[in-house]
VMD Tcl script that builds the backbone (N, CA, C; Angstrom):
set m [mol new atoms 270]
animate dup $m
set s [atomselect $m all]
$s set {name element resname resid chain x y z} {
  {N N UNK 1 A 111.359 67.507 114.454}
  {CA C UNK 1 A 109.972 68.696 115.091}
  {C C UNK 1 A 110.603 69.990 114.692}
  {N N UNK 2 A 109.332 70.691 114.356}
  {CA C UNK 2 A 109.225 71.795 113.240}
  {C C UNK 2 A 109.415 72.966 114.583}
  {N N UNK 3 A 110.080 74.290 114.011}
  {CA C UNK 3 A 109.829 75.051 114.810}
  {C C UNK 3 A 108.706 76.194 114.791}
  {N N UNK 4 A 108.532 76.349 115.978}
  {CA C UNK 4 A 107.084 77.327 116.250}
  {C C UNK 4 A 106.685 78.512 115.280}
  {N N UNK 5 A 105.566 78.483 114.533}
  {CA C UNK 5 A 105.244 79.797 113.783}
  {C C UNK 5 A 105.019 81.017 114.471}
  {N N UNK 6 A 105.680 82.244 114.181}
  {CA C UNK 6 A 105.481 83.194 114.756}
  {C C UNK 6 A 104.302 83.934 114.603}
  {N N UNK 7 A 103.349 84.223 115.520}
  {CA C UNK 7 A 101.760 84.716 115.395}
  {C C UNK 7 A 101.911 86.424 115.533}
  {N N UNK 8 A 101.249 86.832 114.872}
  {CA C UNK 8 A 101.499 88.114 114.494}
  {C C UNK 8 A 100.642 88.774 115.848}
  {N N UNK 9 A 100.869 90.136 116.093}
  {CA C UNK 9 A 99.896 90.563 117.591}
  {C C UNK 9 A 98.578 90.421 117.148}
  {N N UNK 10 A 97.998 90.636 116.068}
  {CA C UNK 10 A 96.681 90.914 115.817}
  {C C UNK 10 A 95.948 89.734 115.567}
  {N N UNK 11 A 96.740 88.343 115.983}
  {CA C UNK 11 A 95.936 87.255 115.448}
  {C C UNK 11 A 95.827 86.123 116.664}
  {N N UNK 12 A 94.946 85.185 116.444}
  {CA C UNK 12 A 94.939 84.532 117.713}
  {C C UNK 12 A 95.641 82.919 117.482}
  {N N UNK 13 A 96.586 82.698 118.313}
  {CA C UNK 13 A 97.121 81.564 118.186}
  {C C UNK 13 A 96.141 80.172 117.878}
  {N N UNK 14 A 96.850 79.188 117.113}
  {CA C UNK 14 A 95.759 77.939 117.127}
  {C C UNK 14 A 96.107 77.084 118.019}
  {N N UNK 15 A 95.277 76.183 118.155}
  {CA C UNK 15 A 95.721 75.019 118.921}
  {C C UNK 15 A 95.103 75.390 120.868}
  {N N UNK 16 A 94.451 76.529 120.699}
  {CA C UNK 16 A 94.096 76.698 121.968}
  {C C UNK 16 A 92.683 75.998 122.241}
  {N N UNK 17 A 92.564 75.347 123.291}
  {CA C UNK 17 A 91.228 74.658 123.362}
  {C C UNK 17 A 90.756 75.099 124.871}
  {N N UNK 18 A 91.314 75.534 125.849}
  {CA C UNK 18 A 90.410 76.172 127.139}
  {C C UNK 18 A 89.782 77.264 126.648}
  {N N UNK 19 A 88.318 77.349 126.506}
  {CA C UNK 19 A 87.529 78.690 126.103}
  {C C UNK 19 A 87.898 79.669 127.121}
  {N N UNK 20 A 88.328 80.046 128.407}
  {CA C UNK 20 A 88.944 81.145 128.937}
  {C C UNK 20 A 89.999 81.622 128.213}
  {N N UNK 21 A 91.131 80.770 128.251}
  {CA C UNK 21 A 92.437 81.132 127.269}
  {C C UNK 21 A 91.890 81.728 125.866}
  {N N UNK 22 A 91.000 81.193 125.366}
  {CA C UNK 22 A 91.019 81.491 123.810}
  {C C UNK 22 A 90.111 82.818 123.868}
  {N N UNK 23 A 89.092 82.949 124.727}
  {CA C UNK 23 A 88.665 84.419 125.100}
  {C C UNK 23 A 89.842 85.511 125.394}
  {N N UNK 24 A 90.817 85.062 126.224}
  {CA C UNK 24 A 91.515 86.034 126.556}
  {C C UNK 24 A 92.534 86.514 125.374}
  {N N UNK 25 A 92.947 85.587 124.392}
  {CA C UNK 25 A 93.851 85.561 123.248}
  {C C UNK 25 A 93.094 86.254 122.405}
  {N N UNK 26 A 91.566 85.949 121.953}
  {CA C UNK 26 A 90.833 86.697 121.284}
  {C C UNK 26 A 90.562 88.184 121.602}
  {N N UNK 27 A 90.413 88.484 122.681}
  {CA C UNK 27 A 90.372 89.965 123.205}
  {C C UNK 27 A 91.800 90.842 123.215}
  {N N UNK 28 A 92.891 89.648 123.386}
  {CA C UNK 28 A 94.299 90.388 123.286}
  {C C UNK 28 A 94.634 90.907 121.960}
  {N N UNK 29 A 94.268 89.934 121.023}
  {CA C UNK 29 A 94.457 90.170 119.462}
  {C C UNK 29 A 93.134 91.361 118.739}
  {N N UNK 30 A 92.196 91.498 119.485}
  {CA C UNK 30 A 91.128 92.619 118.922}
  {C C UNK 30 A 91.856 93.956 119.709}
  {N N UNK 31 A 92.339 93.966 121.005}
  {CA C UNK 31 A 93.056 94.942 121.157}
  {C C UNK 31 A 94.027 95.613 120.543}
  {N N UNK 32 A 95.041 94.830 120.476}
  {CA C UNK 32 A 96.223 95.134 119.395}
  {C C UNK 32 A 95.560 95.455 118.250}
  {N N UNK 33 A 94.800 94.750 117.706}
  {CA C UNK 33 A 94.223 95.503 116.099}
  {C C UNK 33 A 93.593 96.777 116.148}
  {N N UNK 34 A 92.746 97.041 117.482}
  {CA C UNK 34 A 92.397 98.409 117.571}
  {C C UNK 34 A 93.541 99.306 117.763}
  {N N UNK 35 A 94.290 99.041 118.458}
  {CA C UNK 35 A 95.744 99.791 118.653}
  {C C UNK 35 A 96.444 100.156 117.356}
  {N N UNK 36 A 96.682 99.067 116.474}
  {CA C UNK 36 A 97.282 98.947 115.505}
  {C C UNK 36 A 96.505 99.975 114.079}
  {N N UNK 37 A 95.249 99.738 114.467}
  {CA C UNK 37 A 94.499 100.592 113.207}
  {C C UNK 37 A 94.295 102.131 113.695}
  {N N UNK 38 A 94.213 102.635 115.314}
  {CA C UNK 38 A 94.110 103.945 115.859}
  {C C UNK 38 A 95.027 104.578 116.039}
  {N N UNK 39 A 96.487 104.272 116.019}
  {CA C UNK 39 A 97.502 104.714 116.416}
  {C C UNK 39 A 97.992 105.434 115.088}
  {N N UNK 40 A 97.287 106.714 114.701}
  {CA C UNK 40 A 97.693 107.653 113.552}
  {C C UNK 40 A 98.866 107.950 113.596}
  {N N UNK 41 A 99.591 108.398 114.611}
  {CA C UNK 41 A 101.295 108.637 114.652}
  {C C UNK 41 A 102.311 107.541 114.138}
  {N N UNK 42 A 101.442 106.728 114.639}
  {CA C UNK 42 A 102.808 105.381 114.231}
  {C C UNK 42 A 102.550 105.180 112.739}
  {N N UNK 43 A 101.334 105.177 112.364}
  {CA C UNK 43 A 100.836 104.775 110.851}
  {C C UNK 43 A 101.731 105.962 109.736}
  {N N UNK 44 A 101.481 107.086 110.293}
  {CA C UNK 44 A 101.994 108.077 109.590}
  {C C UNK 44 A 103.671 108.041 109.427}
  {N N UNK 45 A 104.206 107.712 111.086}
  {CA C UNK 45 A 105.651 107.554 110.742}
  {C C UNK 45 A 106.378 106.469 109.921}
  {N N UNK 46 A 105.532 105.154 110.025}
  {CA C UNK 46 A 105.636 103.738 108.670}
  {C C UNK 46 A 105.906 104.403 107.733}
  {N N UNK 47 A 104.844 105.626 106.967}
  {CA C UNK 47 A 104.209 105.512 105.928}
  {C C UNK 47 A 105.036 106.651 105.434}
  {N N UNK 48 A 105.813 107.572 106.194}
  {CA C UNK 48 A 107.056 108.485 106.157}
  {C C UNK 48 A 108.100 107.657 105.842}
  {N N UNK 49 A 108.518 106.902 107.005}
  {CA C UNK 49 A 109.745 106.153 106.598}
  {C C UNK 49 A 109.832 105.278 105.246}
  {N N UNK 50 A 108.702 104.931 104.965}
  {CA C UNK 50 A 108.711 104.108 103.422}
  {C C UNK 50 A 109.270 105.184 102.373}
  {N N UNK 51 A 108.099 106.291 102.717}
  {CA C UNK 51 A 108.462 107.285 101.333}
  {C C UNK 51 A 109.779 107.565 101.219}
  {N N UNK 52 A 110.125 107.961 102.346}
  {CA C UNK 52 A 111.805 108.364 102.397}
  {C C UNK 52 A 112.492 107.471 101.747}
  {N N UNK 53 A 112.349 106.041 102.344}
  {CA C UNK 53 A 113.137 105.274 101.679}
  {C C UNK 53 A 113.146 104.785 99.970}
  {N N UNK 54 A 111.881 105.329 99.778}
  {CA C UNK 54 A 111.562 105.479 98.112}
  {C C UNK 54 A 112.142 106.026 97.403}
  {N N UNK 55 A 112.246 107.597 98.350}
  {CA C UNK 55 A 112.855 108.695 97.473}
  {C C UNK 55 A 114.485 108.459 97.463}
  {N N UNK 56 A 114.900 107.923 98.529}
  {CA C UNK 56 A 116.443 107.654 98.529}
  {C C UNK 56 A 116.855 106.709 97.420}
  {N N UNK 57 A 116.013 105.427 96.990}
  {CA C UNK 57 A 116.328 104.747 96.011}
  {C C UNK 57 A 116.288 105.726 94.940}
  {N N UNK 58 A 115.107 106.566 94.706}
  {CA C UNK 58 A 115.091 106.945 93.682}
  {C C UNK 58 A 116.400 108.048 93.372}
  {N N UNK 59 A 117.118 108.700 94.331}
  {CA C UNK 59 A 117.882 109.995 94.293}
  {C C UNK 59 A 119.183 108.811 93.897}
  {N N UNK 60 A 119.406 107.679 94.632}
  {CA C UNK 60 A 120.512 106.984 93.752}
  {C C UNK 60 A 120.548 106.490 92.061}
  {N N UNK 61 A 119.234 106.255 91.995}
  {CA C UNK 61 A 119.066 105.523 90.748}
  {C C UNK 61 A 118.803 106.759 89.340}
  {N N UNK 62 A 118.351 107.865 90.068}
  {CA C UNK 62 A 118.104 108.882 89.234}
  {C C UNK 62 A 118.665 110.526 89.632}
  {N N UNK 63 A 119.761 110.422 89.942}
  {CA C UNK 63 A 120.586 111.521 90.241}
  {C C UNK 63 A 120.371 113.331 89.759}
  {N N UNK 64 A 120.031 112.938 88.354}
  {CA C UNK 64 A 119.827 114.231 87.823}
  {C C UNK 64 A 118.587 114.577 87.570}
  {N N UNK 65 A 117.180 113.654 87.853}
  {CA C UNK 65 A 115.887 113.979 87.940}
  {C C UNK 65 A 115.856 114.345 89.544}
  {N N UNK 66 A 116.300 113.710 90.535}
  {CA C UNK 66 A 116.354 114.292 91.583}
  {C C UNK 66 A 116.743 115.777 91.888}
  {N N UNK 67 A 117.841 116.012 91.073}
  {CA C UNK 67 A 118.106 117.567 91.229}
  {C C UNK 67 A 117.173 118.705 90.663}
  {N N UNK 68 A 116.625 118.197 89.462}
  {CA C UNK 68 A 115.646 118.899 89.263}
  {C C UNK 68 A 114.779 118.861 89.822}
  {N N UNK 69 A 114.235 117.740 90.480}
  {CA C UNK 69 A 113.125 118.167 91.532}
  {C C UNK 69 A 113.120 118.873 92.479}
  {N N UNK 70 A 114.345 118.907 93.219}
  {CA C UNK 70 A 114.568 119.775 94.150}
  {C C UNK 70 A 115.021 121.259 93.782}
  {N N UNK 71 A 115.259 121.523 92.476}
  {CA C UNK 71 A 115.155 122.987 91.935}
  {C C UNK 71 A 113.961 123.250 91.704}
  {N N UNK 72 A 112.971 122.370 91.198}
  {CA C UNK 72 A 111.338 122.942 90.981}
  {C C UNK 72 A 110.931 123.302 92.239}
  {N N UNK 73 A 110.802 122.438 93.329}
  {CA C UNK 73 A 110.244 122.741 94.521}
  {C C UNK 73 A 110.758 124.075 95.089}
  {N N UNK 74 A 112.060 124.159 94.845}
  {CA C UNK 74 A 112.822 125.207 95.689}
  {C C UNK 74 A 112.362 126.691 94.795}
  {N N UNK 75 A 112.161 126.625 93.390}
  {CA C UNK 75 A 111.431 127.841 92.687}
  {C C UNK 75 A 110.105 128.080 93.200}
  {N N UNK 76 A 109.484 126.840 92.924}
  {CA C UNK 76 A 107.622 126.679 93.789}
  {C C UNK 76 A 107.824 127.415 95.105}
  {N N UNK 77 A 108.429 127.154 96.029}
  {CA C UNK 77 A 108.292 127.675 97.334}
  {C C UNK 77 A 108.829 129.286 97.121}
  {N N UNK 78 A 110.040 129.443 96.250}
  {CA C UNK 78 A 110.442 130.868 96.010}
  {C C UNK 78 A 109.102 131.812 95.576}
  {N N UNK 79 A 108.685 131.284 94.485}
  {CA C UNK 79 A 107.350 132.189 93.779}
  {C C UNK 79 A 106.189 132.287 95.003}
  {N N UNK 80 A 106.009 130.890 95.438}
  {CA C UNK 80 A 104.888 131.200 96.613}
  {C C UNK 80 A 104.879 132.176 97.634}
  {N N UNK 81 A 106.435 132.487 98.230}
  {CA C UNK 81 A 106.799 133.216 99.261}
  {C C UNK 81 A 106.996 134.552 98.322}
  {N N UNK 82 A 107.446 134.910 97.441}
  {CA C UNK 82 A 107.424 136.325 96.814}
  {C C UNK 82 A 105.790 136.432 96.538}
  {N N UNK 83 A 105.073 135.917 95.919}
  {CA C UNK 83 A 103.515 135.958 95.613}
  {C C UNK 83 A 102.730 136.803 97.006}
  {N N UNK 84 A 103.160 135.942 97.964}
  {CA C UNK 84 A 102.336 135.903 99.476}
  {C C UNK 84 A 103.015 137.303 100.128}
  {N N UNK 85 A 104.303 137.443 99.923}
  {CA C UNK 85 A 104.955 139.243 100.280}
  {C C UNK 85 A 104.359 140.362 99.574}
  {N N UNK 86 A 104.082 140.092 98.072}
  {CA C UNK 86 A 103.899 140.910 97.250}
  {C C UNK 86 A 102.400 141.234 97.963}
  {N N UNK 87 A 101.532 140.155 97.795}
  {CA C UNK 87 A 99.894 140.323 98.254}
  {C C UNK 87 A 99.905 141.227 99.763}
  {N N UNK 88 A 100.706 140.990 100.371}
  {CA C UNK 88 A 100.895 141.346 101.779}
  {C C UNK 88 A 101.030 143.075 101.742}
  {N N UNK 89 A 102.341 143.078 101.025}
  {CA C UNK 89 A 102.974 144.680 100.723}
  {C C UNK 89 A 101.854 145.515 100.522}
  {N N UNK 90 A 101.225 144.937 98.980}
  {CA C UNK 90 A 99.898 145.736 98.549}
  {C C UNK 90 A 98.720 146.459 99.675}
}
mol reanalyze $m
mol bondsrecalc $m
mol representation Tube
mol addrep $m
């Protein structure tokens, strides 16, 4: 006997013969898909977590380039702040 295959929240399990149960399962899957697609904070959080993991891997493999990038970003922010203050003072 094989183990049951897990079904994602947004899918309808196979083998449902009762029309009422099938309609409920389809509605539940549709609502889960809408929630998954419309939950922008959760999707943004997942994207940020994925990008952070990529950057951590990059920093482990390329520490010199990471340091150069950090210094470059810091210089860019410094120049932007300096320019904004200079424009404000004039």
